[in-house]
C-alpha positions, -999 to +999 in steps of 0.1 A: +892-085+591+900-053+578+881-026+570+876-003+538+874+031+536+864+056+508+895+079+500+892+112+514+890+123+474+859+095+468+843+113+499+848+148+484+832+137+460+798+122+469+793+157+493+798+186+462+778+187+427+799+172+399+832+161+415+844+193+428+860+197+459+844+217+484+865+251+486+859+257+444+826+266+445+810+257+481+804+270+506+840+277+520+850+292+492+850+327+485+835+322+449+806+298+461+790+328+491+763+343+476+757+372+496+788+380+490+785+383+449+751+400+461+773+428+475+796+431+450+771+431+427+749+459+449+780+479+459+790+477+424+763+495+403+758+519+433+796+536+427+790+535+394+758+564+406+777+582+425+810+585+404+784+592+371+761+605+380+725+610+359+717+642+342+695+661+317+715+683+292+695+705+268+672+671+264+703+646+263+712+620+293+746+624+309+762+603+332+755+568+340+722+569+321+732+584+293+728+568+256+693+554+279+654+558+277+652+577+307+648+613+301+618+605+274+601+583+314+612+623+329+593+642+301+563+619+296+561+616+334+565+654+338+527+659+318+516+644+356+529+674+366+500+693+351+476+665+368+474+648+335+477+607+334+486+578+311+457+559+304+427+589+313+443+620+293+474+606+273+481+575+248+514+556+267+538+534+245+539+511+274+522+487+298+499+503+328+534+489+349+558+512+338+538+539+327+523+543+361+560+534+380+579+565+363+547+588+374+549+576+405+590+581+403+589+617+391+561+627+420+586+620+445+617+629+433+613+665+447+593+695+442+598+706+416+609+671+405+646+667+391+658+645+363+694+640+384+665+628+415+642+610+388+670+586+376+688+579+402+656+569+421+643+544+392+671+534+383+679+521+422+643+503+417+653+488+380+686+480+403+666+456+431+649+441+407+684+434+391+697+419+421+662+399+423+676+383+389+707+373+406+696+354+430+670+337+403+696+327+384+713+307+407+679+298+418+668+287+387+702+269+376+708+253+408+671+235+406+681+229+367+726+220+369+731+219+402+745+238+430+779+248+411+768+258+382+742+276+392+766+294+413+788+300+384+759+314+358+752+341+387+788+355+388+787+351+353+754+377+351+773+398+370+805+401+353+784+418+322+784+444+308+746+445+293+727+440+329+750+467+344+741+490+317+699+485+315+693+500+348+704+532+341+683+523+306+650+518+307+633+491+334+633+461+312+649+446+343+618+442+357+604+426+327+631+399+331+627+399+372+590+392+368+597+365+336+622+347+357+600+342+386+575+327+368+599+303+353+611+300+385+574+290+402+568+267+373+601+250+369+592+241+411+560+227+399+538+263+415+517+271+386+496+295+399+520+314+418+540+312+380+508+324+364+500+350+385+537+361+384+538+358+343+502+382+343+522+414+363+550+404+340+526+413+311+507+443+326+551+452+324+563+441+292+536+411+266+570+386+268+565+373+300+530+356+286+550+336+261+556+313+295+518+302+287+533+285+262+551+268+270+530+254+295+511+236+271+540+219+260+550+210+294+522+204+317+490+182+313+458+198+295+437+211+328+468+228+343+482+248+313+441+259+308+438+266+340+472+285+341+463+303+304+429+318+322+448+333+352+470+351+328+447+365+306+418+368+337+446+395+355+452+406+321+427+416+313+405+427+345+428+453+343+427+467+309+391+464+316+394+491+343+419+512+320+390+503+290+362+518+315+383+550+326+389+564+285+394+539+255+405+562+238+435+569+252+443+529+261+433+511+233+467+528+214+487+513+242+479+481+233+487+481+197+510+516+192+542+490+195+536+468+165+520+501+148+557+510+147+579+514+109+605+485+108+633+490+126+669+477+136+666+443+120+664+424+083+632+435+082+642+472+079+670+464+054+640+448+032+615+481+041+649+506+039+641+523+073+677+526+089+662+542+116+653+532+154+622+532+163+614+564+184+576+576+187+572+617+177+572+649+204+557+642+233+533+660+226+518+638+203+504+616+235+478+634+239+462+625+202+456+590+198+462+586+162+495+595+165+500+566+177+497+541+148+515+572+122+543+552+107+574+571+111+590+551+082+585+535+051+555+505+051+565+468+054+575+451+025+570+418+046+534+418+064+537+419+096+510+393+094+531+372+071+560+372+096+541+362+124+525+331+104+559+320+098+572+328+128+539+301+145+549+276+119+586+274+131+565+275+164+540+249+160+570+220+143+588+226+172+560+218+198+553+186+172+588+177+176+600+180+214+614+150+231+628+165+261+603+167+286+621+182+318+626+210+333+658+219+314+637+213+281+613+238+293+636+264+296+650+250+263+618+255+251+606+292+264+637+302+254+634+292+217+599+306+222+618+344+234+640+347+204+619+332+176+594+361+188+621+387+186+635+376+155+600+384+133+591+414+151+600+439+125+622+460+152+648+452+174+658+468+203+699+468+225+681+463+262+661+426+248+694+418+261+683+417+294+655+388+290+675+373+265+710+369+281+692+348+318+672+323+298+704+317+268+726+314+305+704+290+321+691+273+292+726+265+272+749+263+302+788+266+282+814+286+274+798+289+236+769+304+252+785+324+271+811+336+241+783+341+222+765+360+243+797+383+245+798+382+204+758+389+208+765+418+229+792+438+210+769+435+174+747+454+194+761+479+218+782+485+179+752+494+165+738+511+195+751+530+208+775+535+191+765+541+155+735+561+162+748+585+184+762+596+150+731+607+135+719+636+155+721+660+125+699+635+109+675+631+133+683+596+146+686+584+108+716+565+096+730+577+064+760+571+035+786+555+049+775+545+081+747+522+063+770+490+055+780+490+088+745+488+107+736+463+077+767+443+089+759+445+125+721+433+117+728+406+100+762+392+127+730+397+154+704+379+134+726+351+126+735+351+166+700+348+174+694+323+142+722+294+158+709+296+197+681+293+183+692+261+165+719+246+193+684+249+214+664+231+191+684+204+190+689+201+226+650+199+228+651+169+202+672+149+231+656+128+254+659+135+286+688+116+309+658+095+324+671+104+364+664+143+348+629+129+339+600+138+359 
């Protein structure tokens, strides 16, 4: 009796994800070698640092950090040169971790500290965080969509411009790392580790705390309550210690970002604010009243009203969600973040550091990648392309620059809204039985 055996093509399909031959993205192929990708990722960014070394000339960043916030960080951290520390002697618009991080980096930047050393060291720390983001995208992507897609998403992230720029601009890659790390633990059902990481992330920037909403939707009430208590307790403990040290200088850290005039959003267009959302001179950090000083026109539409509408939309999505698998959790977190950004009075280009990895993981498709390219194009056309021309007006767009700015703001908003629609449609779909936990 003749025994049949599977064809070689069938054997290949059974051993590799998504019916692709192993040489395409599997271990035998170069593109499937994550160590090679990581080496290329880090080497490219280090070579940028060596080629375009950061400088500060007349208060303006030059080199690889041009257009970013490292100059502001350096000036803030320089207050520690006189023994003045954040939250004790001056208020910071940033949460505790970045405030103390830039202070430590400043102290390690030579004697006397130089901007070139400061920017290089801080950028290297952000590079480490972003290399972690690359690994986490592959890790989460593999968990959600299979090994091939996880590796593909890592390659896409590695060659996108926005994440490359941000490691030399600000501390946003560290925010993204905390958010992705907490998400990875959550997807892997390690809730306590996720909660601790989300709490640490909230001490870098508040957005990682948005994971609490996803936990309440996708975990049982007892587990969700435990998760929220851990996040709130760690956050409250740290801020409690800072408040005990000097409440007058700590409270602005919690309120300064929310008290700014609108900037870079449709709300800013309504308010007539055609400027960035910067604070005043460094000396203002010694006066807590300056943290709430409005630099621009007041809001036509109240921030509380925007927040209530956003919460209502979020509640509707919460109630109508049908997909309860890990991919649904991913989509829910992503749409929560986008709604939060859309209701905010301001927009910052570096928020793409959080948006890009979450959208790649939630909606891994060609349309998503093209949409992210359009988003980055609009964001960078707005800043720095347009705003670099406002040096003589103190950072305010005037005359012929206002119309292209308005078009870019509306275009970027529509792109984000279209992503929200796609995510909502995904949440309305029930998960296939084999994907349901």
